[in-house]
N, C-alpha and C positions, 0 to 999 in steps of 0.2 A: 748390931743391926737394930734399927728403930722399929717398934711395933706400932701399928695404927689401928684404932678401932673406929667403927662407924657410928652414926647418930642413932638414937633410940626414940621412936615415936610411932604413931599409927594413924594415918589419915589418907583417904583416897577420894578424889573428886574427878568425875568424868565430865569434861566440857564438850567433847565431840566423840562420836562413835568411831572406834578404831576400825579401819578396813583391813582386809587380809594383808599381811606383810611377809616378806621372805628372808629378811636379815635384820639384825639388831646392831646398832652402833652405840658405843658408850663414850661420853666424855670421861677423862681419867681424873684429873686434879679436882678434888672436892666433890667428886661424884662417887668414886670407888674408894677414896681415902681422904683424910683431912690433910690438905697440902700445906697449910700455913706453917706449922712447926717444922716440917721437912725443909721448906725453903729457908726459913729463918736459921735453922741449924747449918744448912749448906753455905749460906751467905756468911754467917759468923765464922765458920771454919776456914773459908777461903780468904777472908780478910785478915784473920789472925795470922795465917801463913804469909800473906802478902805484906802485912805490916812488919813482920819479923825480917823478911828477906829484903824489903824495900822500905826502910824506915821513914822516908819522906812522906809516905802515904798516911802516916799518923797525923799529919797536919790537916787532912781532909775529913770532913764530916760526911754523913750519909747524904745530906743535902747537896754537897759539892759533887758527889758522884752522880746523883740524880740530875743535876744541872748539866753535867757533862754528857750524860746519856741523851737528854732532851735536845741538846744542841746537835749532837751527832745524828739523831733521828730526823731532825729538820733538814740537815744537809743530805742525808741518805734515807729517804722514806722507806726503802725496802727493809731497813732494820726493824721497822715497826712490826714486821711479819716474820721475824726470826729471832727468838729470844736468846739463843746461844750466840748467834753472830753479834747481836746487840750488846750482850754482856762482854764478849771478848773485845769488841771495838771500844767500848767504854773503858775497860781496864787499860787497854793499850794507850788510848788517847789521854787518860788521866795520868798515867806514868810519864808520858811525854811532857804534859803540861807541868808536872812536878819537877822536871829537870833531868829525867833519865833519857839516855840516847835511844835511838830507834831499836837497836838490837836488844838493849836491856829491857825496854818497854815490851817488846814482843815476847821475850822470855818470861817476864813477870806476868804478863797477861795469860800466857799459856799455863804457867805454874798455878795461878789462881783458878783458871778454868778447870784444870784437871782435878783440883781439890774440890771445887764446887760440884762438878759432875759426879764425882764419887759419892759425896754425901747426899746429893740430890736424889739418887736412886738407891740409897742404902737403907731400905725399909722393906717390910713385908706387909702385904694386904691382909686384912682381917679374914680369918677362916670362914666366917659366915658369908662374907661378900664373895669369896672364891666359890663357896658352895652354890650360891645363887647363879653365878656365871656357868658353873659346870652343868647345872640343871637346864639352864636356858640353851647352853651349847649343845645339848643332846637333841634339840629341836631345830635350832637355827644356826647359821654362820654368825659368829660374833666378831666385831671389829672395834677398833678404837679410833676416835677422832678428837685430837687434843691440840690446844694452842701451846701446850707446854713442851718441855724437852726431857721428860723422864725416859729412862731406858726401860722399855717394856719387858725386855728379856730378863733384866736383873730382878724385876719384881714378879716374875712368873707369868706374865700375861701372854707371852709368846706361846705358851702351852694351851691357852684357852681362846686366843683370838687369831683369826686368819692373818690379819695385818693391823698395824697401827699407823695412822696418818698424822704427820706433823706439818706445820707451815714452814715456809722458807723456800728458797730456790724458785721464786716465781709463784708459789702457792700461798695465797693470802690466809690470814687467821680468820676464824669464826668471829663475827657473824657473816663474813663473806661466804659465798656459796661454794668456793673452790673445792674444799675438801669433801663436802657432801656429794658434789657432782663426781669428783674423782672416785670416791668410794663406790658409788653406784655403777660407774663404768667398770671398775675392777671386779665388782660382784656380778656384773651383767644383769642388773635389775633396773626397773624404773624407779624414779625417785620416790614415788608413793609407796613402794614396796619396802622401803627402809624405815625402820622405827628407831629414832634417836632418843637416847636417855641422857639427860644432863642436868646440872644444878643451876646453870646461869640462865636467867630469863631472856637475855638478849643474845649472848654468844651462842647458846645452845638452842633455845626454843625459837626465837625469831630467825636465827640463821638457818636452822633446819627447815622451818616452815616456808621461808622464802625460796629455799631450794626445792620445795615440793615434797618434803619428807613428812612422815608422821612423827609425833613427839610425845615424850613423857617427861614432865618436870619433876625432878627429885627436890623436894622442899622440906628437908628434915626439921628446920626451925619454924615451919609454917608461917613464913613471912608473906605479907601482901606486897609483892614487888611488881605486879603487872598493871598498875594503874596507868603508867605512861605508855604501855603497849597493849592495851586491853583488846585491840582488834586482832591480836595474834596470840591468843591464849593457846596453851598446849592442848593436846587431845585429852591427856590424863595428868593429874597431879597426884603424886604419892609422897609420903614422908619417910618411907623405909624401903630399901632396895628389894627386900624379899617379897614385897607386894607385887612385883612384876610377875612372879610365878602364877598368881591367881588368874591373870587375864592373858598373859603371853602364851603359856602352854595350852590354854584353851583355844588359842587362835589356830593351832595346827590343824591342817585338813585331815 
């Protein structure tokens, strides 16, 4: 099982005063763990298996698979909001284009997907991050709002979060407002009573603010990424997750 560690830094900037909130939502990928090596490992493992079982795939490069995916997403725009469905459809269509029959292509796509999904969630979150969630969870309901397809139960988040929302089946990816609004309905709170924490300035911060939620931008590398969306700054910018404790726990009535 892969171990992931979080970023080390210390910076806190308040752009807007936080109002009282009743629940906290977290983005998952690249907010609670470094997602890139996890995805790279899952992709490599799934294609190693696919290439062995379906050797014609050795003739395709990563660019070929990406082109196949883009073409499919143009034909079926709903795939843009469902990463698992898009991956399966791409694998299946690629195998068909490479000369495998429909049945072989379906079996191959399923084989590669099962391998990908296993490795995609085969890691543990850093103990310091879990400790932060546990402390916050003693004061607020915690939930996850992610564009990705990680299995929250396999990485232990089901014990700390009431639920985790994923896009797909008519629910659009962030920065669309769908998941933020759905979360508030399920929590039975107003949008302004949800505090969303995420690493992406558009998907997380712009998306949550457009939905009426309050926001904290986790910016561990202290990048200046808000020039193009300066009118939608977060309420607070932090560089380390445990900084949430200083102002979130003080928000409790």
